[in-house]
N, C-alpha and C positions, 0 to 999 in steps of 0.2 A: 231858786233851785229849778233847773231845767228838766231833770229826770225824775221819774217815779222811784220810790224806794226799791221796788222789784227790779227795775231796769238797772239801777245803780249797783245793786248787789250782784246781779249777773255780770255786769261789766267788771266789777272788782274781781270776781272769780277768773274771768278771762285775762285781766291784766296781771293777776298774780301768777298764773301759769306762764304767760308770755315773758314776764320779767325774770322768772326763775330760769326758763329755758335759754333766753337770749343772753343773760348776764353770765351764764356758764361758759359761753364762748366769746365773751368780750363785747357783746352788743348791748344796746339800750332797749331795744324792742320797739322803736318808733314806728317802723313800717306796719307792724301788727296792731299797735295802738291806733294808728290812723284807720286801719281797716275795720277794727272793732267799733270805733267811734262813729264811722259812717253808717252803722246799723241803727244807731239810736239818736244821732244829732243831725240837724239840718245844715247849720252854718259851718262851712268848711274853714272859716277863720277860727272859729272856736275849736274845731277838730285839730287844726295845725297847732294852735297855742297849747292845748292840753297835752298833745303828743310830745311837744318839745320839752315841756315842764317835766313830764314823766321820764323822758330820756335823761334829762339832767340829774334827776334824783337817783336813777339806777347807776349811771356811769360815774357819778361823783364818788360813790362808795367803792366801785370797782377800781377806778383809777388809783385811789388812795392805797388799796390793798396791793395792787400790782407794783406800785412804786415801793411800798413797804417791803415786799418780797424780792425786790431787785430785778423784776422782769421788764421794767421800762426805763429808758434813758432819754433825757431831753435832746441830746445831740442827734439821736435817730429820729425823733418825732418832729422836731422843729421844721425841717424842710416841707413836710406834709401840711402842717397846720398854718404856716406862714402864708401860703397861697390859698388854703381852704377857707380861712376866716373871712377875708374880704369877699370872696366869691359866694360864700354862703349868705353873707349879708345882702349882696346884690340879688341873689336868687330869691331870698325871702321877701325882698322889697317889691317884687313884681306883683301887680294886681291881676292875677290870672282869672279868666272866666271859670265858672264852676265846672263846666264840662271839660275844659282844657286841663284843669287841675286834676280831675279824676282820671282822665285818659293818661296823663303823665304818671300819676301815682300807680295806676293799675299796671301800666307797662313796666315801670320801675320795679314793682313787686314781683312780676313774672320773671323779669330778667335776673333779679337778685336770687330768686329761688332756683332758677336753672344754674346759676353760678355755684350755689351751695351744693346742688346735686352733683354737678361736675366735679367739684372740689373733693367730694367724698366717694367718688365712684371707684377709685383705685385703692390698692393696698400699699401703704407706705411702711416699709420696714425701717427706714431711716428718714431723716429730715435734712437733705442736702440744701445748702444755701449758696446764693450767688451774690456777687458784688456788682451793683449798678451805679452809673454816674448819678450825682446828686440831682441834676436837673430832671431826671425821671421822677423823683419824689415830688418835686415842685409841680410838675405837669399833672401827675396823678392826683395830688392833693387839690389843685385848683379845679380840675374837671369834676371831681366828686363833690367838692364843696358847693359848686354851682347847682348841681343836681339836688344835693341835700337841701339847700335853701329853697329851691323851687317846690319840692314836695313836702317839706316840713319834717325831715328826719335828720339824724346826726351823720349818716353816711357810712357808718362802720359796716353795715351789711353789704355795701358795695365794695368797700376798701379791702376787707379781710379776704374774701375769696380771690380777688385779683392778686394780692400779695402772696397768698398761699400758692396760687398757681405758678407764679414766677419764682417761687422759692426765695422770697426776699429775706426771710429769717425763720427761726423756729416758731411753731404755732402759738406757743404761750406768749412769745414776744409780740407776735402779730395781734393777738387778742388784746394785749396791753396797749399797743399803739391804737387799735380800733377804739378802745374805751376812751382814751384821751382825745382822739380825733372827734368822736361823737360829742364829748364834753364841750370842746371849744366851738364846734360847729353849731351845736344847739344854742349856746349862748349868743353866737353871732346871728343865728336865725331869729332868735327872740328879739334881738336888737333891730333886725330888719323889719319884723312885724310891728314893733313899737313905732319906728320911724314912719312906716307906711300907714299907721293908724288902724291896723288890722289885728292887734293883739286883743283877743277876747277870752277872758278867763272867768267862768262861773266858779266862785270861790268854794262852794260846798263840794261840787264834783271834783274840782282840782285838788282840794285838800284830802278828800277821801281816797281818790285814785293815787295821789302822790304817796300817801302812807302805805297803800297796798303794794306799790311797786318798790318802795324802799325795803319792805320785808322780803318780797320775792327776789329782789336783786341781790340782797346780802346773802340769802340762802344759795342762790345760783353761783355766785362768784366764789363762795367758800367751798362749795362742792368741786368747782373747777380747780381751785388751788390744791385740793387734796387728790389731784390727778384722776378725777373722774373722766372716763373716756367721752370725748365730745362728738365723736363721729355719729353715733346713733341720734344724739340730740340734734345735730345739724340736719340730719336727714328728716327727722320729724318736723323740725322747724321749716325746712324747705318745702315740704308737702303742704303744711298749713299756709305758708305765705303764698304758694302757688294757687291754692284754692281761693283764698281771699282776693288775691290779685286779679284772677280771672273774673271774679264776681264784681269787683270794683270797676274794672275796665268795661265789662259788658253791660252792667246794670246802671251804675252811677255815671260812667263816662259816655258810653255809646247809646244808653237807653234802649237796649234791645229787648229787655224783659220787664 
C-alpha cells in the first residue's frame, strides 16, 4: 500500500466529487484524477494507470445507461473511435520524461477548462445542429485520441466542448458520444501502457478508488438523465480543472514553486 489511510480517505472524497460532477456531463474525470493523484503520488506511470482505470469504471456505467435510453448510436460514434483507438495506443506507448508529461498535462487541463468556460458562456435557447462530412469526425477522433494517450485520459473533456461549439448534435448525444469515446480510448491507453511496460497499479489504492468512482459515476449520470442542468456543473468543473492545471504546469512541469 503506497498511501497512508488519511491520504487515501481524502483522495476518495476528491474522487467521489469529481466522478459525480464529470459523469453528469458524460465525462470520466480522468483529467482531475490525474491532477489529484499528483498531489500524493510520485510515479507518473502509477498516476496514469490509476486514472485510466477510474475513467473506465465511470464511463462503462454511463455508456450503458446512455445506450439504454437511446441517446447513443454506433453509426455516429464509430468514425470518431476508429481513428482514436490506434492513436491513443500510440500516445500511451511513448515514454515521456516526467517534466514533459506534466507540462503537456498542465497545458491540456488549462486548454480544456477554457473550452468548457467558452462553451457555457452564452445562453442557448435552442440547440441547432449542423451536418459535417464524415472525414471531420475521423480527423477529430484521431487528434484527440493521440493527446488522450499522451496524458493518460479518455479525451472526452476535449471532444465534448469542440462538438458542442460546432453544433455537431444535441448536448445529451454529445455527452453519450464522449462517454463511449472515453471508454474505448481508456482501454486503448491501458494497452499502450502495458505494451510499453509502464502499467503500474497498486491494487489496494486502485480497488478503493475504483469503488469510489463507481458510486459517484452512477450518481452523476442518473442525475444527468433526469435532466439536471449541466451548465452550472460544467462551470464549476472548468474552474476546478483550471486551478489544478495551472498548479500542475507551474509546480510539477516547470518547477517554478
